[in-house]
C-alpha positions in Angstrom: 123.6 178.2 78.8 125.6 174.9 79.0 124.7 174.7 82.7 121.0 175.2 82.0 121.1 172.4 79.3 122.9 170.2 81.8 120.2 170.8 84.4 117.5 170.1 81.9 119.1 166.8 80.9 119.5 165.8 84.5 115.9 166.7 85.3 114.6 164.8 82.4 116.8 161.8 83.3 115.4 161.9 86.9 111.8 162.0 85.5 112.4 159.0 83.3 114.0 157.1 86.2 111.1 157.8 88.4 108.6 157.0 85.7 110.1 153.6 85.0 110.6 152.9 88.7 106.9 153.5 89.2 106.0 151.3 86.3 108.2 148.5 87.7 106.7 148.9 91.1 103.2 148.7 89.6 104.2 145.5 87.8 105.4 144.0 91.1 102.1 145.0 92.6 100.2 143.2 89.9 102.3 140.1 90.3 101.7 140.3 94.1 97.9 140.6 93.5 97.9 137.4 91.4 100.0 135.5 94.0 97.7 136.8 96.8 94.7 135.4 94.9 96.5 132.1 94.7 97.2 132.3 98.4 100.9 132.1 97.7 101.7 134.7 100.4 105.5 134.3 100.5 105.7 135.0 96.7 103.2 137.9 97.1 105.3 139.4 99.9 108.5 139.1 97.9 106.8 141.0 95.0 105.7 143.7 97.4 109.1 144.0 99.0 110.5 144.7 95.5 107.8 147.2 94.8 108.4 149.1 98.0 112.2 149.1 97.4 111.4 151.0 94.2 108.7 153.2 95.8 108.6 153.2 99.6 105.5 155.3 99.7 103.5 153.1 97.3 100.2 153.1 99.3 98.6 150.2 97.3 101.6 148.0 97.9 101.6 148.8 101.6 97.9 148.1 101.8 98.1 144.7 100.1 101.0 143.8 102.4 98.8 144.8 105.3 96.0 142.6 104.1 98.3 139.6 103.7 99.8 140.2 107.1 96.3 140.4 108.5 95.4 137.0 106.9 98.5 135.5 108.3 97.3 136.5 111.8 100.0 139.1 112.6 97.5 141.7 113.6 99.8 144.3 115.3 102.1 144.3 112.3 99.1 144.6 110.0 97.9 147.7 111.9 101.4 149.3 111.6 101.2 148.8 107.8 97.7 150.2 107.6 98.8 153.2 109.7 101.4 154.0 107.0 98.8 153.8 104.3 96.4 156.1 106.1 99.1 158.6 106.7 99.8 158.6 103.0 96.1 158.6 101.9 93.3 159.6 104.2 90.7 158.3 101.8 92.0 154.8 101.3 88.9 152.7 102.1 90.7 149.3 102.2 93.2 150.5 104.7 90.6 151.7 107.2 88.6 148.4 106.7 91.7 146.3 107.1 92.9 148.2 110.2 89.4 147.9 111.7 89.4 144.1 111.1 92.8 143.8 112.7 91.7 145.8 115.7 88.6 143.6 116.1 90.8 140.5 116.1 92.8 142.1 119.0 89.4 142.8 120.8 89.9 146.6 120.4 86.3 146.9 119.6 86.1 150.7 120.1 89.0 151.2 117.8 87.5 148.8 115.3 84.2 150.7 115.3 86.0 154.0 114.7 87.8 152.6 111.6 84.7 150.7 110.3 82.8 154.0 110.6 85.5 155.8 108.5 85.3 153.0 106.0 81.6 153.4 105.8 82.0 157.2 105.2 84.2 156.3 102.3 82.0 153.6 100.9 78.4 153.6 102.3 77.4 150.6 100.1 79.8 148.1 101.6 77.7 145.5 103.5 80.6 143.9 105.2 81.6 147.1 106.9 78.2 147.4 108.5 78.2 143.7 109.4 81.6 143.8 111.1 80.8 147.1 112.9 77.7 145.4 114.1 79.7 142.5 115.6 82.0 145.0 117.3 79.1 146.8 118.8 77.5 143.5 119.9 80.7 142.5 121.7 80.4 145.9 123.6 76.8 144.9 124.4 75.3 147.8 122.4 72.7 145.5 120.9 70.3 148.1 119.5 73.2 149.7 117.5 74.4 146.3 116.3 70.9 145.5 115.0 70.7 148.9 113.2 74.0 148.1 111.4 72.7 144.6 110.5 69.6 146.2 109.1 71.9 148.3 106.9 73.9 145.3 105.8 70.8 143.4 104.9 69.4 146.4 103.1 72.4 146.3 100.8 72.6 142.6 100.4 69.2 140.8 100.9 70.9 137.4 100.8 73.5 138.1 103.5 73.0 134.9 105.5 75.4 135.6 108.4 73.9 139.0 108.8 70.4 137.5 109.3 71.9 135.0 111.7 73.7 137.6 113.8 70.6 139.8 113.8 68.5 136.9 115.0 71.0 136.3 117.8 71.1 139.9 119.0 67.3 140.3 118.7 66.8 137.2 120.9 69.2 138.6 123.5 67.3 141.9 123.3 64.0 140.1 124.0 62.7 140.5 120.4 61.6 136.9 120.2 59.3 137.1 117.2 61.9 139.0 115.1 64.6 136.6 116.1 62.6 133.5 115.0 61.7 135.3 111.8 65.4 135.9 111.0 66.4 132.3 112.0 63.7 131.1 109.5 65.1 133.4 106.9 68.6 132.0 107.4 67.2 128.5 106.9 65.3 129.6 103.8 68.6 131.0 102.3 70.8 128.1 103.5 69.0 124.9 104.7 72.4 123.5 105.8 73.0 126.3 108.3 72.7 124.1 111.4 73.4 126.9 113.9 70.2 128.6 112.8 68.1 125.5 113.7 69.7 125.3 117.2 69.4 129.0 117.7 65.7 129.0 116.7 65.0 126.0 118.8 66.7 127.5 121.9 64.7 130.7 121.4 61.4 128.7 121.1 62.2 126.6 124.2 63.0 129.7 126.3 59.7 131.2 125.3 57.6 128.2 126.2 57.2 126.5 122.9 58.8 123.2 123.8 57.1 121.0 121.2 58.1 123.2 118.3 61.6 123.6 119.7 62.1 119.8 119.8 60.8 119.4 116.2 63.4 122.0 115.1 66.1 120.2 117.1 65.3 116.9 115.4 65.7 118.5 112.0 69.1 119.9 113.1 70.2 116.5 114.4 69.2 114.9 111.1 71.5 117.5 109.5 74.4 116.3 111.7 74.3 118.8 114.5 75.9 117.3 117.6 74.7 120.2 119.7 71.2 119.5 118.6 71.5 115.9 119.7 72.7 117.0 123.1 69.9 119.5 123.5 67.3 116.8 122.5 68.6 114.6 125.3 68.4 117.5 127.8 65.2 119.1 126.8 63.0 116.8 124.8 63.0 113.5 126.7 
């Protein structure tokens, strides 16, 4: 009977220890999240080290550490951290998205597409996943698939300026001139300071024989401070 009571006391003590360890680890994670938002990455990483000492399998702490490591440009190390998260939790959206982003930075576009696809399965309403998967597909010269993903991103976020710009670029490469110009105009409608949209639209117009309109667009871009536009005016419009 005494042995049974002793075991119960020990079990309860272990439970209390684990409970408070988890609470402390969570507090470190919260502090790390604040420091991350302030871009104080050394402080955030110190908090996460403390959290992981208390709970080495704390997937949220590992994922945040992976994201900070990704932002610092240590892509291979970030992938290793995201690998740990995925091993612990196969449904962790942020881990797949982060790992995909790191792989894309390392030009592993096929690997990035695979992870972005998993992220989309977990959250089909995340416009950035479609956008970034589109970029990876574009780098692999799968332009039709890239455009389809950009359609999805824009369907979710109708004001996604960079998605319109990227779609215009891939459409122009694919020979869809009218659609490309339409998207360049949409970019300018949403953000009149987007100088690349002016030069992209002007280049498309010039290549398709509309020199006069192209030069007018380039003049507008030059007025907005585009050095490339000034160079193109000198080459194409004089």
